[in-house]
C-alpha positions as CSV (number, residue, x, y, z in Angstrom):
1,M,96.3,124.2,122.0
2,H,98.5,121.8,123.2
3,K,98.8,118.6,120.8
4,T,99.4,114.4,121.6
5,A,98.7,111.8,120.4
6,T,95.9,110.1,121.1
7,F,94.2,106.1,120.0
8,L,91.1,106.1,117.8
9,I,90.9,109.5,117.7
10,S,89.4,109.9,114.8
11,M,86.3,108.6,116.8
12,L,86.4,108.8,120.5
13,C,88.3,112.1,120.3
14,L,88.5,111.6,124.1
15,A,91.1,114.4,124.7
16,A,90.4,118.0,124.2
17,L,93.8,118.5,124.0
18,T,94.1,117.0,120.4
19,A,92.9,117.8,117.5
20,C,91.2,115.1,115.6
21,G,93.7,113.5,112.9
22,D,96.8,114.2,115.0
23,K,99.7,112.5,112.5
24,K,102.1,112.3,115.8
25,T,102.7,108.7,116.3
26,T,101.6,107.1,119.6
27,P,102.6,103.4,121.2
28,A,99.3,102.5,120.6
29,S,99.6,102.8,117.0
30,A,103.5,102.0,116.3
31,P,104.5,102.7,112.6
32,A,102.6,101.7,110.1
33,S,104.0,99.4,107.4
34,T,104.1,99.3,103.4
35,S,103.6,96.4,101.5
36,A,103.0,92.7,101.4
37,S,104.4,91.8,98.3
38,A,106.8,89.0,97.7
39,S,109.5,91.2,98.0
40,A,108.5,93.6,101.2
41,S,110.0,93.1,104.3
42,T,107.0,94.6,105.9
43,S,103.3,93.2,106.7
44,A,100.2,94.8,104.7
45,P,99.0,98.6,106.1
46,A,96.3,98.8,108.8
47,S,94.4,101.3,106.6
48,A,94.6,99.5,103.3
49,P,96.6,95.7,103.0
50,T,98.4,95.8,99.9
51,P,96.9,93.3,97.1
52,A,99.5,90.5,96.9
53,Q,101.4,89.7,94.2
54,A,100.3,86.5,92.2
55,Q,102.2,83.2,94.2
56,A,104.4,80.6,92.3
57,P,101.3,78.2,91.0
58,Q,101.2,74.4,92.4
59,R,99.3,74.1,88.4
60,N,99.7,75.9,85.4
61,F,96.8,78.0,85.1
62,T,94.7,79.1,82.1
63,Q,95.2,82.2,80.4
64,I,91.5,83.0,81.3
65,E,92.4,81.9,84.8
66,L,95.4,84.6,85.1
67,L,93.6,87.4,83.4
68,Q,90.4,86.5,86.0
69,I,93.2,86.8,89.3
70,E,94.7,89.7,87.8
71,N,90.9,91.2,87.4
72,A,90.1,90.5,91.0
73,R,94.0,92.0,92.6
74,R,93.0,94.9,90.8
75,T,89.7,94.9,92.2
76,A,90.5,94.3,95.5
77,E,93.5,97.6,95.4
78,R,90.4,99.6,94.2
79,E,88.2,98.6,96.7
80,L,90.5,98.9,99.1
81,F,91.8,102.6,98.7
82,I,88.0,103.6,99.0
83,K,87.4,101.3,102.2
84,N,85.0,99.3,100.7
85,Y,85.7,96.1,102.2
86,A,83.4,93.7,101.6
87,A,83.9,94.2,98.2
88,A,87.8,93.6,99.0
89,E,87.2,90.4,100.4
90,E,85.2,89.1,97.6
91,A,87.9,90.0,95.2
92,Y,90.3,88.0,97.0
93,A,87.7,85.1,97.6
94,T,88.2,85.4,93.3
95,I,91.8,84.6,93.8
96,T,92.1,82.0,96.4
97,K,88.7,79.7,94.0
98,I,91.4,79.8,91.6
99,N,94.9,79.6,93.5
100,D,94.6,78.2,96.8
101,A,97.9,78.3,97.5
102,D,98.0,81.9,97.5
103,F,99.3,82.7,100.6
104,L,99.5,86.5,100.6
105,A,96.0,86.9,99.5
106,W,95.0,84.5,102.1
107,H,97.2,86.8,104.5
108,N,95.2,89.8,102.8
109,T,91.9,88.2,103.5
110,G,92.4,87.6,107.1
111,V,93.5,91.6,107.4
112,I,90.1,92.5,106.0
113,R,88.0,90.3,107.9
114,M,89.9,91.8,111.3
115,F,88.7,95.1,109.5
116,L,84.9,94.0,109.1
117,G,84.8,92.6,112.3
118,K,85.0,88.7,111.6
119,T,87.0,87.5,113.8
120,A,86.0,83.3,113.6
121,A,86.5,84.1,109.6
122,A,90.0,86.1,109.8
123,G,91.3,83.4,111.9
124,D,90.7,80.9,109.4
125,A,92.2,83.1,106.7
126,Y,94.9,83.5,108.8
127,K,95.6,79.6,109.6
128,K,95.5,78.8,105.1
129,S,98.2,82.1,105.0
130,L,100.2,80.3,107.6
131,A,99.9,76.5,105.6
132,T,100.6,77.7,102.1
133,S,103.5,80.2,102.9
134,E,105.5,77.3,105.0
135,A,104.3,74.9,102.0
136,A,106.2,77.5,99.9
137,L,109.1,78.1,102.0
138,A,109.6,74.5,102.0
139,R,109.9,74.6,98.0
140,D,112.1,77.2,98.2
141,A,113.7,78.5,101.4
142,N,114.7,82.0,99.9
143,N,111.1,82.5,99.1
144,Q,111.0,86.3,101.4
145,G,107.1,87.2,100.7
146,A,106.2,83.3,102.3
147,L,108.7,84.3,105.2
148,N,107.2,87.6,105.8
149,T,103.2,86.4,105.7
150,R,104.7,83.1,108.1
151,L,105.8,85.3,110.5
152,Q,102.9,87.7,110.5
153,A,100.1,84.7,110.9
154,L,102.5,83.7,113.6
155,I,102.1,86.4,115.5
156,Y,98.5,87.0,114.9
157,F,98.3,83.5,116.8
158,N,100.5,85.1,119.6
159,R,102.9,83.3,118.9
160,V,105.4,86.1,118.9
161,Q,108.9,84.2,120.3
162,E,108.1,81.5,117.7
163,A,108.0,84.4,114.7
164,R,111.6,85.5,116.4
165,D,113.0,82.2,116.4
166,A,111.6,81.0,113.0
167,L,113.9,84.2,111.6
168,A,116.5,83.6,112.9
169,R,116.6,80.4,112.0
170,A,116.0,81.7,108.4
171,A,118.9,84.1,108.7
172,K,121.1,82.1,110.1
173,D,120.4,78.8,107.7
174,N,120.7,81.5,104.4
175,P,123.6,83.3,105.4
176,G,124.0,84.8,101.5
177,N,120.1,86.1,101.7
178,A,120.7,90.0,102.2
179,A,116.8,90.5,102.9
180,Y,116.9,87.6,105.7
181,Q,119.8,89.5,107.5
182,E,118.7,93.1,107.4
183,M,115.4,91.4,108.4
184,S,117.0,89.8,111.7
185,Q,119.0,92.9,112.4
186,K,116.4,95.2,112.4
187,D,113.5,93.3,114.2
188,A,111.4,92.9,111.7
189,V,109.1,90.8,113.9
190,A,108.5,94.2,115.6
191,T,107.9,96.0,112.8
192,F,105.2,93.0,112.1
193,V,103.3,93.6,115.8
194,A,103.6,97.4,115.4
195,S,101.4,96.3,112.0
196,L,99.3,93.8,113.6
197,V,98.2,96.3,116.4
198,N,97.2,98.9,113.8
199,N,95.3,96.5,111.9
200,Y,93.3,95.5,115.0
201,T,93.2,99.5,115.3
202,E,91.2,99.8,112.0
203,G,88.9,97.3,112.6
204,A,87.9,98.6,115.9
205,R,87.4,102.2,114.7
206,Q,85.1,100.2,112.1
207,K,83.1,98.9,114.5
208,V,82.8,101.9,116.8
209,T,81.3,103.9,113.7
210,Q,79.1,101.2,113.6
211,K,78.3,101.0,117.3
212,D,79.2,97.3,117.7
213,Y,81.5,98.3,121.0
214,A,81.4,94.9,122.1
215,A,83.4,93.6,118.8
216,A,85.3,96.7,119.1
217,E,86.5,95.9,122.7
218,E,87.4,92.3,121.5
219,M,90.0,93.9,118.8
220,L,91.3,96.1,121.5
221,L,91.8,93.2,124.2
222,A,93.9,91.4,121.5
223,I,96.3,94.3,121.3
224,T,96.7,93.9,125.1
225,K,97.9,90.1,124.4
226,L,100.6,91.3,122.4
227,N,101.6,94.5,124.8
228,D,99.8,94.5,128.7
229,S,101.3,98.0,128.9
230,N,99.6,99.8,126.1
231,Y,97.9,102.4,128.6
232,I,96.6,104.0,125.8
233,V,94.4,101.0,124.4
234,W,93.6,100.0,127.9
235,R,91.9,103.3,128.4
236,E,90.0,102.8,125.1
237,I,88.8,99.3,126.4
238,G,87.4,101.4,129.8
239,V,85.7,103.6,127.1
240,L,83.6,101.5,125.3
241,R,83.2,99.7,128.4
242,V,81.4,102.6,130.1
243,W,79.3,102.7,126.7
244,L,78.6,99.0,127.3
245,N,77.1,99.5,130.8
246,K,80.0,97.9,132.4
247,P,81.4,99.9,134.6
248,S,83.4,97.8,137.1
249,A,85.4,96.3,134.1
250,A,85.7,99.6,132.8
251,R,87.2,100.7,136.1
252,D,89.7,97.8,136.1
253,A,91.0,99.0,132.5
254,Y,91.1,102.5,133.8
255,K,93.3,101.1,136.2
256,K,95.1,99.1,134.3
257,S,95.9,102.5,132.0
258,L,96.5,104.8,135.2
259,A,99.4,102.3,136.5
260,A,100.6,101.8,132.9
261,S,100.8,105.5,132.2
262,E,102.6,106.1,135.6
263,A,104.9,103.3,135.4
264,A,105.6,105.0,131.2
265,F,106.2,108.7,132.3
266,A,108.4,107.6,135.7
267,K,110.7,106.3,133.2
268,N,110.7,108.9,130.8
269,A,109.4,112.6,132.2
270,G,109.2,113.7,129.0
271,D,106.8,111.7,127.7
272,Q,103.7,113.7,126.9
273,N,101.4,110.8,125.7
274,A,101.8,109.3,129.0
275,L,101.0,112.2,131.4
276,V,98.2,113.5,128.9
277,T,96.8,109.9,129.4
278,R,97.3,109.9,133.1
279,L,95.5,113.0,133.2
280,Q,92.5,111.7,131.2
281,V,92.1,108.7,133.1
282,L,92.3,110.2,136.7
283,I,89.1,112.3,135.3
284,L,87.6,109.1,133.6
285,L,87.8,108.0,137.1
286,N,86.1,110.8,138.2
287,R,89.0,112.1,140.0
288,A,89.6,115.4,138.9
289,Q,91.0,116.8,141.5
290,D,94.0,114.6,142.0
291,A,94.3,115.4,138.0
292,R,94.6,119.0,138.9
293,D,97.4,117.8,141.4
294,V,99.6,115.9,139.4
295,I,99.7,118.4,136.7
296,A,100.5,121.2,138.8
297,R,103.1,118.5,140.2
298,V,104.9,117.8,137.4
299,A,104.4,121.8,136.3
300,R,106.5,122.8,139.1
301,D,108.9,119.8,138.7
302,N,109.9,120.6,134.8
303,P,110.0,124.6,135.0
304,G,111.6,124.8,131.6
305,N,108.7,122.6,129.5
306,A,106.9,124.9,128.2
307,A,104.4,122.1,127.3
308,Y,103.6,121.4,130.7
309,Q,103.3,124.9,131.9
310,E,100.8,125.1,129.3
311,L,99.0,121.9,130.4
312,N,98.6,123.1,133.8
313,K,97.3,126.2,133.2
314,T,94.1,124.5,131.1
315,A,94.3,121.0,130.7
316,V,91.7,119.6,132.8
317,D,89.2,122.4,132.6
318,T,89.6,121.5,128.6
319,L,89.1,117.9,129.5
320,L,86.2,118.3,131.8
321,A,84.3,120.4,129.3
322,Q,84.5,117.6,126.2
323,P,80.8,116.7,125.5
324,Q,82.5,112.9,124.5
325,M,84.7,112.9,127.8
326,K,81.5,113.3,129.5
327,T,80.1,110.1,128.4
328,A,82.7,107.8,129.7
329,I,83.2,108.9,133.0
330,L,82.4,106.7,136.3
331,P,80.1,107.5,139.0
């Protein structure tokens, strides 16, 4: 069976053509980043934000306080590994209670709260991470962990251009900082945007699992503010809106997904994700015959593409037969 990547596949499983758990990268889940440590140039990953390293203290901590911070950090790491986000949030609260200037702990708290669907509280944590990282940079312009955290917080608040400007300025003002030069050359902001998308995705997964579709929709809409042409996200928003009994809004989302997937395929006829999403959305719009016509035409125009030939044989019927697909088809 042909495989193509899908978004939120672990719970929506919309694409019958795709095995749940497919590891291929999709436009909706750009490369996951790794560590949020002071020496890393990437942000906390979508599935488990790396526990932050201790920040430069604003006061001298007692040995007992330092031990409490380290124990809390280990607890956070352990709870994140098993996705016990509430316990991880509590562990980070222990850290920030002792050291309110720990910008990475505030960043990770924000990520965890996103996973928990606590949007307002996540925003509060990101505000703290922004303020404390800026203060740390004022003390030491070469604090890469602080710069990373500041950029991520700016992106969270949809201030992407400001993040790009901040990175460019840091690289310009610190020509001897090789890490800053590399971050600027490799467009670290794009990596951070992708990481935030992953974080929103994980939060949406959690909320769909809990059947809190309204909260999941809110998180996916946040992704569209970063990239309005993400056809997979718009498709998933449409599905959620059908489940929320909002057919008109669902139709609008499906149409946006259709337009974006058509535009993507027009730019690259080898984009199988765009093609399959287009077929899915046509079916979700109750236009199965249009989906058959599209794949037949694509197969005819690309005779050497074996995957498209296979899709032409079975794709539409396979999608129509999938139970969960039926729950999201508009009348």
